[in-house]
C-alpha positions in Angstrom: 109.4 108.8 136.7 107.4 110.4 133.9 110.5 110.5 131.7 111.0 106.7 132.1 107.4 106.0 131.3 107.5 108.1 128.1 110.7 106.6 126.9 109.4 103.1 127.6 106.3 103.9 125.6 108.4 105.0 122.6 110.5 101.9 122.7 107.5 99.7 122.8 106.0 101.5 119.9 108.8 100.4 117.5 107.9 96.7 117.1 104.2 97.6 116.9 104.9 100.1 114.1 107.0 97.6 112.1 104.5 94.9 112.7 101.8 97.1 111.3 103.9 97.8 108.2 104.5 94.1 107.6 100.8 93.3 108.2 99.9 96.0 105.6 102.0 94.1 103.0 100.8 90.6 104.0 97.1 91.4 104.1 97.2 92.2 100.4 98.5 88.7 99.5 100.8 90.3 97.0 104.5 89.6 96.5 107.0 86.8 96.8 106.9 84.6 99.8 110.0 82.4 99.6 109.6 78.7 99.9 113.3 77.8 99.9 114.2 74.1 100.3 110.6 73.1 99.4 109.8 71.1 96.3 107.4 71.9 93.4 104.3 69.7 93.2 104.5 66.6 91.0 102.2 65.7 88.1 101.1 69.3 87.2 100.0 69.3 83.6 100.5 72.3 81.4 100.3 73.0 77.7 103.4 73.9 75.6 103.4 76.2 72.6 102.8 73.3 70.3 99.5 72.6 72.0 101.0 69.4 73.7 100.3 68.6 77.3 103.4 68.3 79.4 104.1 67.4 83.0 106.0 70.2 84.7 108.3 68.2 86.9 109.2 65.9 84.0 110.6 68.9 82.1 112.9 69.9 85.0 115.9 67.6 84.4 118.5 70.4 84.8 118.9 73.6 86.8 115.8 75.7 85.8 114.9 79.4 86.1 111.2 79.7 86.5 109.2 82.9 85.8 105.5 83.8 85.9 103.9 86.2 83.5 100.7 86.7 81.5 100.8 87.4 77.9 98.6 90.6 77.7 100.4 92.2 80.6 100.9 96.0 80.0 103.4 96.4 82.8 106.1 94.6 84.6 106.0 91.3 82.6 107.7 93.0 79.6 110.7 94.3 81.6 111.0 90.9 83.2 111.0 89.1 79.9 113.5 91.6 78.5 115.7 91.0 81.6 115.6 87.2 81.0 116.4 87.6 77.3 119.2 90.0 78.1 120.9 87.8 80.7 120.6 84.7 78.4 122.7 86.6 75.9 125.2 88.0 78.4 125.7 84.8 80.3 128.7 82.6 79.6 126.5 79.5 80.4 124.9 77.6 77.6 121.1 77.6 77.6 119.9 74.0 77.2 123.2 72.5 78.4 123.9 74.2 81.7 120.3 75.4 82.5 116.9 76.1 81.0 114.2 78.7 81.5 110.5 78.0 82.0 108.0 80.8 81.7 104.4 80.0 82.9 101.4 82.2 82.2 99.3 82.5 85.3 96.3 83.7 83.3 94.2 80.6 82.4 92.7 82.5 79.4 96.1 82.6 77.7 96.6 80.2 74.8 99.7 78.6 73.1 99.1 80.8 70.1 99.4 83.9 72.2 102.5 82.4 73.8 104.2 81.8 70.5 103.6 85.4 69.5 104.9 86.7 72.8 108.0 84.5 72.8 108.9 85.6 69.3 109.2 89.2 70.6 111.9 88.2 73.1 114.0 85.6 71.3 114.5 87.2 67.9 117.5 89.1 69.2 119.2 86.2 70.9 122.6 85.4 69.4 122.1 81.6 69.4 118.7 80.9 67.9 119.0 77.1 68.3 118.9 77.5 72.0 115.4 79.1 72.2 113.8 75.6 72.5 115.2 75.5 76.0 113.3 78.7 76.9 110.0 76.8 77.5 106.7 78.7 77.6 103.6 77.1 79.1 99.9 77.7 79.7 97.5 75.9 82.0 94.2 75.7 83.8 93.5 77.6 87.0 93.9 74.6 89.2 97.4 73.8 88.1 98.3 77.5 88.0 97.2 77.9 91.6 99.2 74.8 92.7 102.5 76.0 91.2 102.1 79.7 92.2 101.2 78.7 95.8 104.0 76.2 96.0 106.6 78.8 95.0 105.0 81.7 97.0 104.1 83.8 93.9 101.1 85.9 95.0 99.1 88.1 92.6 95.8 89.9 92.7 93.3 89.9 89.7 92.1 93.3 88.7 89.6 93.3 85.9 91.3 91.7 82.9 94.7 92.4 84.4 96.7 91.3 87.4 98.7 93.1 90.0 101.9 91.1 90.6 105.7 91.3 91.2 108.6 89.9 89.2 111.0 87.2 90.0 113.1 84.4 88.7 113.0 81.2 90.8 115.9 78.8 90.7 114.8 75.1 90.7 117.2 72.2 91.1 117.0 69.2 88.8 115.1 67.4 91.5 112.5 70.1 91.7 113.8 71.8 94.9 113.4 75.6 95.2 116.9 77.0 95.8 116.8 80.7 95.2 114.8 83.8 94.2 116.1 86.6 92.0 113.6 89.4 92.5 113.2 92.3 90.0 113.4 92.6 86.3 117.2 93.1 85.7 119.6 90.2 86.4 123.3 90.3 86.6 124.9 87.4 84.7 127.0 86.5 87.8 123.9 86.3 90.1 122.2 84.1 87.5 125.3 81.9 87.2 125.6 81.4 90.9 121.9 80.6 91.1 122.3 77.9 88.4 125.4 76.5 90.2 123.6 76.3 93.5 120.6 74.7 91.9 122.7 72.1 90.3 124.0 71.1 93.7 120.6 71.5 95.4 121.9 74.2 97.7 119.6 77.0 98.6 120.5 80.7 99.2 118.4 83.4 100.9 117.4 86.5 99.0 119.4 89.6 100.1 117.1 92.3 98.7 114.1 91.7 101.0 114.5 95.3 102.2 113.6 96.5 98.7 110.2 94.9 99.1 109.7 97.0 102.2 110.9 100.2 100.7 109.0 99.9 97.4 105.3 99.3 96.6 103.6 98.4 93.3 101.5 101.1 91.8 98.6 99.3 89.8 97.6 102.5 88.0 101.1 103.4 86.8 102.1 99.7 86.4 105.4 100.3 88.2 107.2 100.1 91.5 107.3 103.4 93.5 109.3 104.4 96.5 107.1 104.1 99.6 108.1 107.5 101.1 105.3 107.4 103.8 106.5 104.2 105.3 110.2 105.1 105.2 109.5 108.7 106.5 107.5 107.2 109.4 110.4 105.0 110.4 113.0 107.9 110.1 110.8 110.2 112.3 110.4 107.4 114.9 114.2 106.8 115.0 114.9 110.6 115.2 112.4 110.9 118.1 114.1 108.0 120.0 117.6 109.4 119.5 116.4 112.9 120.6 114.8 111.5 123.8 117.9 109.5 124.6 120.2 112.5 124.1 117.9 114.6 126.4 117.7 111.9 129.0 121.4 111.2 129.1 122.3 114.9 129.0 120.1 115.7 132.0 121.5 112.7 133.9 125.0 114.0 133.6 124.1 117.4 135.0 124.6 117.3 138.8 124.2 120.1 141.3 127.4 121.5 142.9 127.0 121.2 146.6 127.3 124.4 148.7 130.6 124.8 150.5 
């Protein structure tokens, strides 16, 4: 009877352990919380690099890849922007005709002038310079930044003059519908093309790399993602313990006493 009780206790421990790990991530309000099939808010006003006010949803008249950065970011923003620049060059789609890219600063202190300087760093190597007008960079006030980041599930944490945040490209349909998330800083041209095709049709697609968010954590000091060995090791140990108990239990069950003649 004690064996059954102990085994039941271990089995009940699994969902509690996993729930605790998920709670650890959610409590920090950091990461990407997908809002597939939802629509971005209307009438959000931002400022373009020419200092002109623009309405975000009025800019989205074709499949759009939306990204969030801040211009003084010393960490993950730079690899993200490099990844966008790289995939624009490698893609067989035409920027401005087949799709567009919108990059929004989520730091209300950023200015169009800073944005122009930042953009120049990432478009100078593009093969087709005339297409860079369709990589739109915007700044805005805190109210509108909060509305668009909350609507798309982009969660970040202020830390002094910097921010702790993740990296993603969010595919938006011409009608403003959120159709896909491409998490990370490196993007395959095929994945981006499929995201654009899906967005053009208004079809959503779930993200397949959610497990990566569980296995990796962002290190604010090192400004990079690190493998969460403690979390993974805990799960492996728990699985090994359960397998071992099952083997012992089933092995003893098969052993029977030979009756005396």
